[in-house]
Structures are given as C-alpha cells and as structure tokens.
C-alpha positions as CSV (number, residue, x, y, z in Angstrom):
1,M,0.0,0.0,0.0
2,K,1.3,3.4,-0.9
3,K,2.0,5.7,2.0
4,I,0.3,9.1,1.7
5,E,2.1,12.1,3.1
6,N,0.4,15.4,4.2
7,N,3.0,18.0,3.1
8,F,3.4,20.8,0.6
9,V,5.9,23.4,-0.7
10,V,4.7,26.7,-2.2
11,T,6.5,29.8,-3.3
12,G,5.0,33.3,-3.5
13,F,5.1,36.8,-2.2
14,V,4.1,37.9,1.3
15,G,0.8,39.9,0.8
16,K,1.1,42.1,3.9
17,D,3.3,42.4,7.0
18,A,2.8,39.4,9.3
19,E,0.6,39.8,12.4
20,I,2.7,38.5,15.2
21,R,1.3,37.4,18.6
22,Q,3.4,36.3,21.5
23,F,2.2,33.8,24.1
24,T,4.0,32.4,27.2
25,N,6.1,29.8,25.4
26,A,5.6,30.4,21.7
27,S,4.7,33.0,19.1
28,V,2.6,32.8,16.0
29,A,2.9,34.8,12.7
30,R,-0.1,35.0,10.5
31,F,0.3,36.3,6.9
32,P,-1.1,35.9,3.4
33,L,1.0,34.6,0.6
34,A,0.3,35.6,-3.0
35,V,0.8,32.6,-5.4
36,S,0.2,32.3,-9.1
37,R,0.3,29.8,-11.9
38,L,0.1,30.0,-15.7
39,E,-3.1,28.7,-17.2
40,N,-3.2,27.8,-20.9
41,N,-6.4,27.9,-22.9
42,G,-5.6,27.0,-26.4
43,E,-3.2,29.6,-27.8
44,E,-3.9,32.0,-25.0
45,S,-2.1,32.0,-21.6
46,K,-2.9,34.0,-18.6
47,R,-1.6,34.2,-15.0
48,V,-4.1,33.2,-12.3
49,S,-3.3,34.5,-8.8
50,A,-4.7,33.7,-5.4
51,F,-3.9,34.5,-1.8
52,M,-3.3,31.7,0.8
53,N,-3.4,32.4,4.5
54,F,-0.5,30.9,6.6
55,E,0.2,30.5,10.2
56,A,3.8,29.9,11.4
57,W,4.6,29.0,15.1
58,R,8.0,29.3,16.8
59,K,9.3,29.0,20.3
60,N,9.9,32.5,21.7
61,E,13.7,32.1,21.5
62,N,13.5,31.4,17.7
63,T,11.3,34.3,16.4
64,G,14.0,36.2,14.6
65,S,12.8,34.8,11.3
66,F,9.5,36.5,11.7
67,D,11.2,39.9,11.0
68,Q,11.5,38.8,7.4
69,L,7.8,38.4,6.9
70,T,7.1,41.8,5.3
71,K,5.0,42.7,2.3
72,G,6.6,41.9,-1.0
73,T,9.2,39.4,0.3
74,M,9.5,36.3,-1.8
75,L,9.0,33.2,0.4
76,T,9.0,29.5,0.1
77,V,6.8,27.7,2.7
78,E,7.1,24.1,3.5
79,G,4.5,22.6,5.8
80,Y,1.5,20.3,6.3
81,F,-2.2,20.8,6.2
82,K,-3.9,20.9,9.5
83,P,-7.7,20.7,9.3
84,E,-9.6,22.8,11.8
85,E,-12.6,21.4,13.6
86,W,-15.5,23.6,14.4
C-alpha cells in the first residue's frame, strides 16, 4: 500500500506584513502569501493568482525569522495541512 504524506511546498510573495502574537512559550505569525500559476487555454495563456493564509509557530527564543515576513518578500513555505474542527 502506498504511503500518503500530508505535506506541501509553495513559493509566493508575502501579501502584507505578518501579524505576530506572543504567548508564554511560543509566538505565531499570520500572513497571506500571493501565489500564481500560468493557465493555458488553447493559444492564450494567462496568469491566475490567489492568496493563501498561513500561520507559522515558533518557540519564543526562535522568532527572529518573523522579522523577514514583510509585504513583497518572496518566500517558500514548507509545511503540512492541519484541518480545523468547528
């Protein structure tokens, strides 16, 4: 049986400066990432764009990378999908 992995890699541009919240032991940065792809329709091609919302968690001693999450920065995100239950 084939093993199915829940992971992804996506590259895009940060849509706006990250909102950073600090808690007792960890911090979270929330930010949109603008991604696009080329869509071909016969002889025509057009770029289709979308925004994806991301959430990155770090222990408080490792939050230096959050400073780079500013609007317009090209970023590659590797992660996994975490379904939310309501």
